[in-house]
C-alpha positions in Angstrom: 0.2 0.0 0.4 1.4 3.2 -0.9 1.4 6.5 1.7 -0.9 8.4 -0.9 -3.9 5.4 0.1 -6.0 5.5 3.0 -5.3 2.8 5.7 -7.5 0.5 7.0 -9.0 1.6 10.0 -11.6 -1.7 12.0 -12.8 0.6 14.5 -13.9 3.4 11.7 -15.3 0.5 9.5 -17.7 -1.0 12.2 -18.9 3.1 13.1 -20.0 3.1 9.8 -20.7 -0.1 8.5 -21.1 -2.5 11.6 -24.5 -3.4 10.7 -23.8 -5.5 7.9 -22.6 -8.1 10.8 -25.5 -7.4 13.1 -28.3 -8.2 10.2 -25.9 -11.1 8.8 -25.6 -13.2 12.7 -29.2 -14.3 11.7 -28.3 -15.4 8.1 -25.5 -18.0 9.8 -28.7 -20.1 11.1 -30.0 -20.1 7.8 -26.4 -21.1 6.4 -25.5 -23.9 9.1 -21.8 -24.2 8.8 -20.6 -27.8 8.6 -17.2 -28.6 10.5 -14.7 -28.7 7.9 -16.6 -26.8 5.0 -15.1 -24.8 3.2 -16.7 -21.1 2.4 -15.6 -18.1 1.5 -16.3 -14.8 3.0 -16.4 -11.9 0.0 -16.5 -8.8 1.4 -16.1 -10.1 4.8 -15.5 -6.3 6.1 -13.6 -6.8 10.4 -14.1 -10.2 9.7 -16.7 -10.6 12.6 -19.1 -12.9 10.6 -15.9 -14.9 9.4 -15.2 -15.9 12.8 -18.5 -16.8 14.1 -18.3 -19.3 10.8 -15.1 -20.5 11.6 -16.5 -20.8 15.5 -18.8 -23.0 14.1 -15.9 -25.3 12.5 -15.8 -24.5 9.0 -12.5 -23.7 7.1 -13.0 -19.7 6.0 -11.5 -17.1 3.3 -12.4 -14.2 4.7 -12.0 -11.4 0.9 -12.1 -7.9 1.1 -10.2 -5.2 -1.5 -8.3 -4.0 1.9 -7.5 -7.5 2.9 -7.2 -11.2 2.8 -7.8 -13.3 6.0 -7.6 -17.2 6.3 -9.6 -18.6 9.3 -9.6 -22.5 10.6 -11.4 -23.5 13.8 
């Protein structure tokens, strides 16, 4: 990332877009993640839902324009 590009700020993201994770929590039950299942979380933001998927035992790759993270329980 070059000095002129904006820096990722998770707190600022949550402040302005935290509603996405709050509204998405109910979808996790519908998704019903399984142990060992591979899930690609596109647009994962701060990864709040990505972590919940991993806690359910899934292998999760979270990808946002700002960063990529891989979580495995």
